[in-house]
DRENDO-1510 file (C-alpha; in Angstrom, 1 decimal, always signed):
<recs>
REC; n; res; u; v; w
REC; 1; UNK; +4.8; +18.8; -12.8 .
REC; 2; UNK; +1.9; +17.3; -14.8 .
REC; 3; UNK; -1.4; +17.1; -12.9 .
REC; 4; UNK; -3.8; +14.2; -13.4 .
REC; 5; UNK; -7.4; +15.3; -14.0 .
REC; 6; UNK; -9.0; +13.3; -11.2 .
REC; 7; UNK; -8.1; +11.4; -8.1 .
REC; 8; UNK; -7.5; +7.7; -7.9 .
REC; 9; UNK; -8.9; +6.3; -4.7 .
REC; 10; UNK; -8.4; +3.0; -2.9 .
REC; 11; UNK; -9.5; +1.6; +0.4 .
REC; 12; UNK; -7.2; -0.4; +2.6 .
REC; 13; UNK; -8.6; -3.7; +3.8 .
REC; 14; UNK; -6.2; -3.8; +6.7 .
REC; 15; UNK; -8.5; -3.2; +9.8 .
REC; 16; UNK; -6.9; +0.2; +10.5 .
REC; 17; UNK; -10.0; +1.4; +12.4 .
REC; 18; UNK; -9.4; -1.3; +15.0 .
REC; 19; UNK; -5.9; -0.1; +15.9 .
REC; 20; UNK; -5.2; +1.4; +19.3 .
REC; 21; UNK; -8.3; +1.4; +21.3 .
REC; 22; UNK; -10.6; +1.2; +18.3 .
REC; 23; UNK; -11.2; -2.5; +18.6 .
REC; 24; UNK; -12.5; -2.0; +22.1 .
REC; 25; UNK; -15.5; +0.0; +21.0 .
REC; 26; UNK; -18.9; -1.9; +21.2 .
REC; 27; UNK; -19.5; -1.5; +17.5 .
REC; 28; UNK; -16.0; -2.5; +16.3 .
REC; 29; UNK; -16.9; -6.0; +15.1 .
REC; 30; UNK; -13.4; -7.1; +16.1 .
REC; 31; UNK; -14.8; -10.7; +16.5 .
REC; 32; UNK; -15.6; -10.8; +12.7 .
REC; 33; UNK; -12.2; -10.0; +11.2 .
REC; 34; UNK; -11.6; -13.6; +10.1 .
REC; 35; UNK; -15.1; -13.9; +8.7 .
REC; 36; UNK; -15.4; -13.5; +4.9 .
REC; 37; UNK; -18.8; -11.9; +5.3 .
REC; 38; UNK; -17.1; -9.0; +7.1 .
REC; 39; UNK; -14.9; -8.3; +4.0 .
REC; 40; UNK; -17.5; -9.0; +1.3 .
REC; 41; UNK; -19.7; -6.4; +3.1 .
REC; 42; UNK; -16.9; -3.8; +3.0 .
REC; 43; UNK; -16.1; -4.6; -0.6 .
REC; 44; UNK; -19.7; -4.2; -1.7 .
REC; 45; UNK; -20.0; -0.9; +0.1 .
REC; 46; UNK; -16.8; +0.4; -1.5 .
REC; 47; UNK; -18.0; -0.6; -4.9 .
REC; 48; UNK; -21.3; +1.2; -4.4 .
REC; 49; UNK; -19.2; +4.3; -3.5 .
REC; 50; UNK; -17.4; +3.8; -6.8 .
REC; 51; UNK; -13.8; +3.4; -5.4 .
REC; 52; UNK; -11.1; +2.4; -7.8 .
REC; 53; UNK; -9.7; -0.5; -5.8 .
REC; 54; UNK; -9.4; -2.3; -2.5 .
REC; 55; UNK; -5.9; -2.7; -1.2 .
REC; 56; UNK; -4.8; -5.6; +1.0 .
REC; 57; UNK; -1.3; -5.2; +2.5 .
REC; 58; UNK; +0.3; -8.2; +4.2 .
REC; 59; UNK; +3.0; -9.4; +6.6 .
REC; 60; UNK; +4.6; -12.9; +6.9 .
REC; 61; UNK; +4.9; -12.8; +10.6 .
REC; 62; UNK; +2.9; -12.2; +13.8 .
REC; 63; UNK; +3.9; -9.4; +16.2 .
REC; 64; UNK; +3.3; -11.1; +19.5 .
REC; 65; UNK; +3.9; -8.0; +21.5 .
REC; 66; UNK; +1.4; -6.0; +19.5 .
REC; 67; UNK; -1.1; -8.9; +19.5 .
REC; 68; UNK; -1.7; -8.5; +23.3 .
REC; 69; UNK; -3.4; -5.1; +22.7 .
REC; 70; UNK; -4.6; -5.2; +19.0 .
REC; 71; UNK; -5.0; -7.5; +16.0 .
REC; 72; UNK; -1.5; -6.5; +14.9 .
REC; 73; UNK; -0.3; -8.2; +11.7 .
REC; 74; UNK; -2.7; -11.1; +12.0 .
REC; 75; UNK; -4.9; -11.5; +8.9 .
REC; 76; UNK; -6.3; -13.8; +6.3 .
REC; 77; UNK; -4.0; -14.6; +3.4 .
REC; 78; UNK; -4.5; -11.7; +1.0 .
REC; 79; UNK; -4.6; -13.7; -2.3 .
REC; 80; UNK; -7.2; -16.1; -0.8 .
REC; 81; UNK; -9.2; -13.1; +0.4 .
REC; 82; UNK; -9.1; -11.3; -3.0 .
REC; 83; UNK; -10.3; -14.5; -4.7 .
REC; 84; UNK; -13.3; -14.6; -2.4 .
REC; 85; UNK; -14.0; -10.9; -3.0 .
REC; 86; UNK; -13.9; -11.4; -6.8 .
REC; 87; UNK; -17.2; -13.3; -6.6 .
REC; 88; UNK; -18.8; -10.7; -4.4 .
REC; 89; UNK; -18.1; -7.7; -6.6 .
REC; 90; UNK; -18.2; -6.8; -10.3 .
REC; 91; UNK; -16.3; -3.5; -11.0 .
REC; 92; UNK; -14.0; -2.5; -8.2 .
REC; 93; UNK; -10.3; -3.3; -8.5 .
REC; 94; UNK; -8.7; -5.8; -6.1 .
REC; 95; UNK; -5.0; -5.4; -5.1 .
REC; 96; UNK; -3.3; -8.3; -3.4 .
REC; 97; UNK; +0.2; -8.4; -1.8 .
REC; 98; UNK; +2.9; -11.0; -2.5 .
REC; 99; UNK; +6.4; -10.8; -1.1 .
REC; 100; UNK; +9.5; -11.4; -3.3 .
REC; 101; UNK; +12.0; -12.3; -0.6 .
REC; 102; UNK; +10.6; -15.7; +0.5 .
REC; 103; UNK; +8.1; -16.8; -2.2 .
REC; 104; UNK; +8.9; -18.8; -5.3 .
REC; 105; UNK; +8.1; -16.7; -8.5 .
REC; 106; UNK; +6.4; -19.5; -10.4 .
REC; 107; UNK; +3.8; -20.0; -7.6 .
REC; 108; UNK; +3.2; -16.2; -7.4 .
REC; 109; UNK; +3.0; -15.9; -11.2 .
REC; 110; UNK; +0.4; -18.7; -11.3 .
REC; 111; UNK; -1.7; -17.4; -8.5 .
REC; 112; UNK; -1.8; -13.9; -9.9 .
REC; 113; UNK; -2.5; -15.0; -13.4 .
REC; 114; UNK; -5.3; -17.2; -12.1 .
REC; 115; UNK; -6.8; -14.2; -10.2 .
REC; 116; UNK; -6.5; -12.2; -13.4 .
REC; 117; UNK; -8.9; -14.6; -15.1 .
REC; 118; UNK; -11.1; -14.9; -12.0 .
REC; 119; UNK; -11.5; -11.1; -11.7 .
REC; 120; UNK; -11.6; -10.4; -15.5 .
REC; 121; UNK; -8.7; -8.0; -15.2 .
REC; 122; UNK; -9.6; -6.4; -11.9 .
REC; 123; UNK; -6.5; -7.6; -10.0 .
REC; 124; UNK; -3.3; -5.8; -9.1 .
REC; 125; UNK; -0.1; -6.9; -7.4 .
REC; 126; UNK; +1.4; -5.0; -4.5 .
REC; 127; UNK; +5.1; -6.0; -4.8 .
REC; 128; UNK; +6.9; -6.0; -1.4 .
REC; 129; UNK; +10.2; -7.4; -0.2 .
REC; 130; UNK; +8.8; -8.4; +3.3 .
REC; 131; UNK; +9.3; -6.5; +6.6 .
REC; 132; UNK; +10.3; -9.5; +8.6 .
REC; 133; UNK; +9.5; -13.2; +9.1 .
REC; 134; UNK; +12.8; -14.6; +7.9 .
REC; 135; UNK; +12.7; -17.3; +10.7 .
REC; 136; UNK; +9.4; -18.5; +9.2 .
REC; 137; UNK; +11.3; -19.4; +6.1 .
REC; 138; UNK; +14.5; -20.9; +7.5 .
REC; 139; UNK; +16.6; -17.8; +7.3 .
REC; 140; UNK; +18.6; -16.7; +10.3 .
REC; 141; UNK; +18.5; -13.0; +9.4 .
REC; 142; UNK; +16.8; -10.7; +6.9 .
REC; 143; UNK; +18.9; -10.0; +3.8 .
REC; 144; UNK; +20.2; -6.4; +3.3 .
REC; 145; UNK; +18.1; -3.8; +1.5 .
REC; 146; UNK; +20.4; -4.0; -1.5 .
REC; 147; UNK; +20.0; -7.8; -1.7 .
REC; 148; UNK; +16.3; -7.8; -1.2 .
REC; 149; UNK; +15.7; -5.2; -3.9 .
REC; 150; UNK; +18.0; -7.0; -6.4 .
REC; 151; UNK; +16.1; -10.2; -5.7 .
REC; 152; UNK; +12.8; -8.3; -6.1 .
REC; 153; UNK; +13.7; -6.9; -9.4 .
REC; 154; UNK; +14.7; -10.4; -10.7 .
REC; 155; UNK; +11.6; -11.8; -9.2 .
REC; 156; UNK; +9.4; -9.4; -11.1 .
REC; 157; UNK; +11.3; -10.1; -14.3 .
REC; 158; UNK; +10.7; -13.8; -13.9 .
REC; 159; UNK; +7.0; -13.4; -13.1 .
REC; 160; UNK; +6.4; -11.1; -16.1 .
REC; 161; UNK; +8.3; -13.5; -18.3 .
REC; 162; UNK; +6.2; -16.4; -17.1 .
REC; 163; UNK; +3.0; -14.4; -17.8 .
REC; 164; UNK; +4.2; -13.8; -21.4 .
REC; 165; UNK; +5.3; -17.4; -21.9 .
REC; 166; UNK; +1.7; -18.7; -22.6 .
REC; 167; UNK; +0.0; -15.9; -24.6 .
REC; 168; UNK; -3.7; -15.9; -25.2 .
REC; 169; UNK; -3.1; -15.9; -28.9 .
REC; 170; UNK; -1.9; -19.6; -28.6 .
REC; 171; UNK; -5.4; -20.7; -27.8 .
REC; 172; UNK; -7.2; -22.1; -30.9 .
REC; 173; UNK; -10.0; -24.3; -29.6 .
REC; 174; UNK; -10.6; -25.6; -33.1 .
REC; 175; UNK; -12.9; -28.5; -32.5 .
REC; 176; UNK; -13.2; -29.7; -36.1 .
REC; 177; UNK; -9.4; -29.9; -36.6 .
REC; 178; UNK; -8.7; -31.1; -33.1 .
REC; 179; UNK; -6.3; -28.3; -32.3 .
REC; 180; UNK; -6.7; -26.9; -28.8 .
REC; 181; UNK; -3.6; -24.6; -28.9 .
REC; 182; UNK; -0.7; -23.6; -31.1 .
REC; 183; UNK; +2.1; -25.1; -29.0 .
REC; 184; UNK; +4.7; -23.2; -31.0 .
REC; 185; UNK; +3.5; -19.9; -29.4 .
REC; 186; UNK; +4.1; -21.3; -25.9 .
REC; 187; UNK; +7.8; -21.0; -25.1 .
REC; 188; UNK; +9.9; -22.0; -22.1 .
REC; 189; UNK; +11.4; -19.1; -20.1 .
REC; 190; UNK; +14.7; -20.8; -19.4 .
REC; 191; UNK; +15.7; -18.1; -16.9 .
REC; 192; UNK; +19.0; -18.2; -15.1 .
REC; 193; UNK; +19.8; -15.4; -12.7 .
REC; 194; UNK; +21.5; -14.5; -9.5 .
REC; 195; UNK; +18.6; -15.8; -7.3 .
REC; 196; UNK; +16.3; -17.9; -9.5 .
REC; 197; UNK; +16.4; -20.7; -12.1 .
REC; 198; UNK; +13.0; -21.1; -13.7 .
REC; 199; UNK; +12.3; -23.1; -16.8 .
REC; 200; UNK; +8.6; -22.3; -17.5 .
REC; 201; UNK; +6.4; -21.9; -19.3 .
REC; 202; UNK; +3.5; -21.0; -17.0 .
REC; 203; UNK; +0.5; -23.4; -17.1 .
REC; 204; UNK; -2.0; -20.6; -17.1 .
REC; 205; UNK; -2.5; -18.5; -20.3 .
REC; 206; UNK; -2.4; -14.7; -20.3 .
REC; 207; UNK; -5.9; -13.4; -20.5 .
REC; 208; UNK; -4.7; -10.2; -22.3 .
REC; 209; UNK; -5.8; -6.7; -21.5 .
REC; 210; UNK; -2.4; -5.0; -21.3 .
REC; 211; UNK; -0.8; -6.6; -18.3 .
REC; 212; UNK; -1.5; -6.5; -14.5 .
REC; 213; UNK; -0.9; -3.2; -12.7 .
REC; 214; UNK; +2.0; -3.4; -10.2 .
REC; 215; UNK; +1.9; -1.5; -6.9 .
REC; 216; UNK; +5.0; -0.9; -4.7 .
REC; 217; UNK; +5.1; +0.1; -1.0 .
REC; 218; UNK; +8.2; +1.8; +0.3 .
REC; 219; UNK; +10.0; +5.1; +0.0 .
REC; 220; UNK; +13.6; +4.3; +0.8 .
REC; 221; UNK; +16.2; +5.1; -2.0 .
REC; 222; UNK; +16.2; +1.4; -2.9 .
REC; 223; UNK; +12.4; +1.3; -2.9 .
REC; 224; UNK; +12.1; +4.4; -5.0 .
REC; 225; UNK; +14.5; +3.1; -7.6 .
REC; 226; UNK; +12.6; -0.3; -7.7 .
REC; 227; UNK; +9.3; +1.6; -8.1 .
REC; 228; UNK; +10.7; +3.7; -10.9 .
REC; 229; UNK; +11.7; +0.5; -12.7 .
REC; 230; UNK; +8.5; -1.6; -12.3 .
REC; 231; UNK; +5.6; +0.2; -10.6 .
REC; 232; UNK; +2.4; +1.7; -11.9 .
REC; 233; UNK; +1.5; +3.0; -8.4 .
REC; 234; UNK; +3.3; +3.6; -5.2 .
REC; 235; UNK; +1.8; +3.4; -1.7 .
REC; 236; UNK; +4.1; +5.4; +0.6 .
REC; 237; UNK; +4.1; +7.5; +3.8 .
REC; 238; UNK; +4.0; +11.2; +3.0 .
REC; 239; UNK; +2.9; +13.0; +6.1 .
REC; 240; UNK; +2.8; +16.5; +4.5 .
REC; 241; UNK; +2.5; +18.2; +1.2 .
REC; 242; UNK; +6.2; +18.9; +0.9 .
REC; 243; UNK; +7.1; +15.2; +1.3 .
REC; 244; UNK; +4.5; +14.2; -1.2 .
REC; 245; UNK; +5.8; +16.7; -3.8 .
REC; 246; UNK; +9.4; +15.6; -3.2 .
REC; 247; UNK; +8.5; +11.9; -3.6 .
REC; 248; UNK; +6.4; +12.5; -6.7 .
REC; 249; UNK; +9.0; +14.6; -8.4 .
REC; 250; UNK; +11.8; +12.1; -7.5 .
REC; 251; UNK; +9.8; +9.2; -8.9 .
REC; 252; UNK; +9.1; +11.1; -12.1 .
REC; 253; UNK; +12.8; +11.7; -12.6 .
REC; 254; UNK; +13.8; +8.2; -11.8 .
REC; 255; UNK; +11.1; +6.8; -14.2 .
REC; 256; UNK; +12.4; +8.9; -17.0 .
REC; 257; UNK; +15.9; +7.7; -16.4 .
REC; 258; UNK; +14.6; +4.2; -17.0 .
REC; 259; UNK; +13.1; +5.2; -20.3 .
REC; 260; UNK; +9.5; +5.3; -18.9 .
REC; 261; UNK; +7.1; +8.2; -19.2 .
REC; 262; UNK; +7.6; +10.6; -16.3 .
REC; 263; UNK; +3.9; +10.3; -15.3 .
REC; 264; UNK; +3.9; +6.5; -15.5 .
REC; 265; UNK; +3.8; +6.1; -11.7 .
REC; 266; UNK; +0.8; +7.2; -9.6 .
REC; 267; UNK; +1.7; +8.4; -6.1 .
REC; 268; UNK; -1.0; +7.1; -3.8 .
REC; 269; UNK; -0.1; +7.9; -0.2 .
REC; 270; UNK; -1.9; +6.3; +2.8 .
REC; 271; UNK; -4.4; +8.7; +4.3 .
REC; 272; UNK; -5.3; +8.0; +7.9 .
REC; 273; UNK; -8.7; +9.5; +8.5 .
REC; 274; UNK; -10.3; +10.2; +12.0 .
REC; 275; UNK; -13.7; +11.5; +11.0 .
REC; 276; UNK; -16.6; +12.8; +13.0 .
REC; 277; UNK; -19.5; +15.3; +12.5 .
REC; 278; UNK; -17.5; +18.0; +14.4 .
REC; 279; UNK; -13.9; +18.9; +14.8 .
REC; 280; UNK; -14.1; +18.4; +18.5 .
REC; 281; UNK; -15.6; +14.9; +18.2 .
REC; 282; UNK; -12.9; +13.9; +15.7 .
REC; 283; UNK; -10.2; +15.1; +18.0 .
REC; 284; UNK; -11.8; +13.2; +20.9 .
REC; 285; UNK; -11.9; +10.1; +18.7 .
REC; 286; UNK; -8.2; +10.4; +17.9 .
REC; 287; UNK; -7.3; +10.9; +21.6 .
REC; 288; UNK; -9.5; +8.1; +22.8 .
REC; 289; UNK; -7.9; +5.8; +20.2 .
REC; 290; UNK; -4.3; +6.6; +21.3 .
REC; 291; UNK; -4.9; +7.3; +25.1 .
REC; 292; UNK; -3.3; +4.0; +26.2 .
REC; 293; UNK; -0.4; +4.2; +23.8 .
REC; 294; UNK; +2.7; +3.0; +25.7 .
REC; 295; UNK; +5.1; +5.9; +26.1 .
REC; 296; UNK; +8.0; +3.5; +26.8 .
REC; 297; UNK; +7.5; +1.9; +23.4 .
REC; 298; UNK; +7.5; +5.4; +21.8 .
REC; 299; UNK; +10.8; +6.2; +23.5 .
REC; 300; UNK; +12.3; +2.9; +22.5 .
REC; 301; UNK; +11.2; +3.4; +18.9 .
REC; 302; UNK; +12.7; +6.8; +18.7 .
REC; 303; UNK; +16.0; +5.6; +20.2 .
REC; 304; UNK; +16.1; +2.7; +17.7 .
REC; 305; UNK; +15.5; +4.9; +14.7 .
REC; 306; UNK; +17.4; +8.1; +15.7 .
REC; 307; UNK; +19.8; +6.9; +18.4 .
REC; 308; UNK; +18.6; +9.4; +21.0 .
REC; 309; UNK; +16.9; +8.7; +24.4 .
REC; 310; UNK; +14.1; +11.3; +24.7 .
REC; 311; UNK; +13.1; +10.1; +28.1 .
REC; 312; UNK; +16.1; +11.9; +29.5 .
REC; 313; UNK; +15.1; +15.3; +28.1 .
REC; 314; UNK; +12.6; +17.9; +29.3 .
REC; 315; UNK; +9.3; +17.5; +27.5 .
REC; 316; UNK; +9.3; +21.2; +26.6 .
REC; 317; UNK; +12.8; +21.1; +25.2 .
REC; 318; UNK; +13.1; +21.8; +21.5 .
REC; 319; UNK; +14.6; +19.1; +19.3 .
REC; 320; UNK; +17.3; +20.0; +16.8 .
REC; 321; UNK; +19.2; +17.9; +14.3 .
REC; 322; UNK; +22.6; +18.5; +16.0 .
REC; 323; UNK; +21.2; +16.8; +19.1 .
REC; 324; UNK; +21.1; +13.5; +17.2 .
REC; 325; UNK; +24.2; +11.2; +17.3 .
REC; 326; UNK; +26.4; +11.8; +14.4 .
REC; 327; UNK; +26.7; +9.0; +11.9 .
REC; 328; UNK; +23.9; +6.9; +13.4 .
REC; 329; UNK; +22.1; +4.7; +11.0 .
REC; 330; UNK; +18.6; +3.2; +11.7 .
REC; 331; UNK; +18.1; -0.5; +11.2 .
REC; 332; UNK; +17.3; -1.4; +7.5 .
REC; 333; UNK; +13.6; -1.7; +8.0 .
REC; 334; UNK; +13.3; +1.6; +9.7 .
REC; 335; UNK; +15.4; +3.9; +7.5 .
REC; 336; UNK; +12.4; +5.5; +5.7 .
REC; 337; UNK; +10.7; +6.2; +9.0 .
REC; 338; UNK; +13.9; +7.6; +10.4 .
REC; 339; UNK; +14.3; +10.0; +7.5 .
REC; 340; UNK; +10.7; +11.3; +8.0 .
REC; 341; UNK; +11.5; +11.9; +11.7 .
REC; 342; UNK; +14.7; +13.8; +10.9 .
REC; 343; UNK; +12.9; +15.8; +8.3 .
REC; 344; UNK; +10.2; +16.8; +10.9 .
REC; 345; UNK; +12.9; +17.9; +13.3 .
REC; 346; UNK; +14.8; +19.9; +10.7 .
REC; 347; UNK; +11.6; +21.6; +9.4 .
REC; 348; UNK; +9.9; +22.5; +12.7 .
REC; 349; UNK; +12.2; +22.0; +15.6 .
REC; 350; UNK; +9.3; +20.6; +17.7 .
REC; 351; UNK; +9.4; +20.2; +21.5 .
REC; 352; UNK; +9.9; +16.6; +22.7 .
REC; 353; UNK; +6.3; +16.5; +23.8 .
REC; 354; UNK; +5.0; +17.7; +20.4 .
REC; 355; UNK; +7.4; +15.4; +18.6 .
REC; 356; UNK; +6.2; +12.3; +20.4 .
REC; 357; UNK; +2.5; +13.1; +19.5 .
REC; 358; UNK; +3.2; +13.4; +15.8 .
REC; 359; UNK; +2.1; +10.7; +13.4 .
REC; 360; UNK; +5.7; +10.3; +12.3 .
REC; 361; UNK; +6.4; +9.0; +15.8 .
REC; 362; UNK; +3.1; +7.8; +17.2 .
REC; 363; UNK; +1.9; +6.1; +14.0 .
REC; 364; UNK; +3.1; +4.9; +10.7 .
REC; 365; UNK; +4.0; +8.4; +9.3 .
REC; 366; UNK; +1.1; +8.3; +6.9 .
REC; 367; UNK; -0.7; +11.5; +5.9 .
REC; 368; UNK; -3.2; +12.1; +8.7 .
REC; 369; UNK; -6.4; +14.0; +8.9 .
REC; 370; UNK; -8.5; +14.6; +12.0 .
REC; 371; UNK; -11.7; +16.5; +11.5 .
REC; 372; UNK; -15.0; +16.6; +9.6 .
REC; 373; UNK; -15.8; +15.1; +6.1 .
REC; 374; UNK; -16.0; +18.6; +4.7 .
REC; 375; UNK; -12.5; +19.4; +6.1 .
REC; 376; UNK; -11.2; +16.1; +4.6 .
REC; 377; UNK; -12.5; +17.0; +1.2 .
REC; 378; UNK; -10.7; +20.4; +1.4 .
REC; 379; UNK; -7.4; +18.9; +2.6 .
REC; 380; UNK; -7.5; +16.2; -0.1 .
REC; 381; UNK; -8.2; +18.8; -2.8 .
REC; 382; UNK; -5.3; +21.0; -1.5 .
REC; 383; UNK; -2.8; +18.2; -1.7 .
REC; 384; UNK; -4.0; +17.0; -5.1 .
REC; 385; UNK; -3.9; +20.5; -6.6 .
REC; 386; UNK; -0.4; +21.0; -5.1 .
REC; 387; UNK; +0.9; +18.0; -7.1 .
REC; 388; UNK; +1.7; +16.1; -3.9 .
REC; 389; UNK; -0.4; +13.0; -4.8 .
REC; 390; UNK; -2.3; +11.4; -7.6 .
REC; 391; UNK; -4.8; +10.0; -5.2 .
REC; 392; UNK; -4.7; +8.1; -2.0 .
REC; 393; UNK; -5.4; +4.8; -0.2 .
REC; 394; UNK; -7.8; +5.5; +2.7 .
REC; 395; UNK; -6.9; +4.2; +6.1 .
REC; 396; UNK; -10.0; +4.9; +8.3 .
REC; 397; UNK; -9.1; +5.3; +12.0 .
REC; 398; UNK; -10.6; +5.0; +15.4 .
REC; 399; UNK; -14.1; +3.7; +14.7 .
REC; 400; UNK; -16.5; +2.4; +12.1 .
REC; 401; UNK; -17.8; +6.0; +11.8 .
REC; 402; UNK; -14.6; +7.0; +10.1 .
REC; 403; UNK; -15.2; +4.4; +7.5 .
REC; 404; UNK; -18.9; +5.3; +7.2 .
REC; 405; UNK; -18.3; +9.0; +6.8 .
REC; 406; UNK; -15.5; +8.4; +4.3 .
REC; 407; UNK; -17.8; +6.3; +2.0 .
REC; 408; UNK; -21.0; +8.2; +2.6 .
REC; 409; UNK; -19.7; +11.8; +2.6 .
REC; 410; UNK; -16.1; +12.2; +1.6 .
REC; 411; UNK; -16.2; +10.3; -1.6 .
REC; 412; UNK; -19.4; +11.8; -2.9 .
REC; 413; UNK; -18.1; +15.2; -1.9 .
REC; 414; UNK; -15.0; +14.7; -3.9 .
REC; 415; UNK; -17.1; +13.7; -6.9 .
REC; 416; UNK; -19.3; +16.9; -6.5 .
REC; 417; UNK; -16.1; +18.9; -6.4 .
REC; 418; UNK; -15.0; +17.4; -9.7 .
REC; 419; UNK; -12.0; +15.7; -8.1 .
REC; 420; UNK; -13.4; +12.1; -8.6 .
REC; 421; UNK; -15.6; +10.5; -11.2 .
REC; 422; UNK; -19.3; +10.0; -10.5 .
REC; 423; UNK; -19.4; +6.4; -12.0 .
REC; 424; UNK; -17.2; +3.6; -13.2 .
REC; 425; UNK; -16.0; +4.2; -16.7 .
REC; 426; UNK; -14.3; +0.9; -17.3 .
REC; 427; UNK; -14.3; -2.8; -16.2 .
REC; 428; UNK; -10.7; -3.4; -15.2 .
REC; 429; UNK; -8.2; -2.0; -12.7 .
REC; 430; UNK; -6.1; -0.7; -15.6 .
REC; 431; UNK; -9.1; +1.4; -16.7 .
REC; 432; UNK; -9.7; +2.7; -13.2 .
REC; 433; UNK; -6.0; +3.7; -13.0 .
REC; 434; UNK; -6.2; +5.5; -16.3 .
REC; 435; UNK; -3.8; +3.0; -18.0 .
REC; 436; UNK; -4.1; +2.1; -21.6 .
REC; 437; UNK; -5.7; -1.3; -22.4 .
REC; 438; UNK; -5.1; -3.6; -25.3 .
</recs>
């Protein structure tokens, strides 16, 4: 498996350090999360640290149950936020999210192409099919995974076609001759597909530079195949080295099957970081963050995903795969998470108590590190050298100190170790990702 020379590092702009009890800390700044100054300050700090990009995930619904005890999925619109951050930064990449299930492709194509101009090539698109929110768009139920990904593939085809429909080469701006553009170079798309009928052309020209990098979030079989077809980077949950190696190798094989270079896709797992000056303090931070986590919700989540009621078992009892109901399938949105849980049970046969404390159950199943900045540097290097990741997207947890220590100690430490560059070497997101530019 080919190993990239250096890490690619992004920072999530989702307020992950406010989850659980994090927002209740006196220094959390939870009151500021709808204030643009909050985000411009973060963006400038991330740029000073030299990060490759900021990543803004999104959801098209509000989880009222989660909202009672945390910000949940409430957030500013990511594309509006990225537009504001463009003026506050100069080099760092800015990745926004736009869903394909409910949005019209012409609107998304226009917004993203406009951002491409505004950021001078620093923008990227995180392509998602949407987790939920169908009732906000007049749909009684979410479409099946198969339908959502078919629609997503067609959506991306339309958006890319619209971007190409008005090439930069059409612009002439010949004042003497009175020719603004060569209209013969601007062509209608005239797309007719299963889901969309779009005439085009787009009314924003392509700024050039080689095309906008596409990110994809999801590790289901449908998601992997979609990523292999269109993505330049994948944001996925890989809780351990083995799962990262398996995902990376699978994506390489799928990309090659589509006629793409095997190393065209960068695997950038989420890395949940609970950082402190000592191991003990980091563990206390993690425990304080999760101390009030509702056990009933954990039991309900496991039952939904695996079909087993763990509340009826002895906490010390070992879990085995043959204890799970045969033929049980998790709901569509939870299939990836369910596979990670099954894999954990198969690999470790944990006790019920231990299983419920694992990130695959208590969190989002992302790669998780609890410890000191020095320990984080070692763990990141180990995973990178093992070929389990091409980089990561940082998800600081528990408190501002996790964010501070990540930017002030972990990133410089990775640079000193030769795992990350010491300065920006390009001006665009494509350059930061190591992609060729025109």
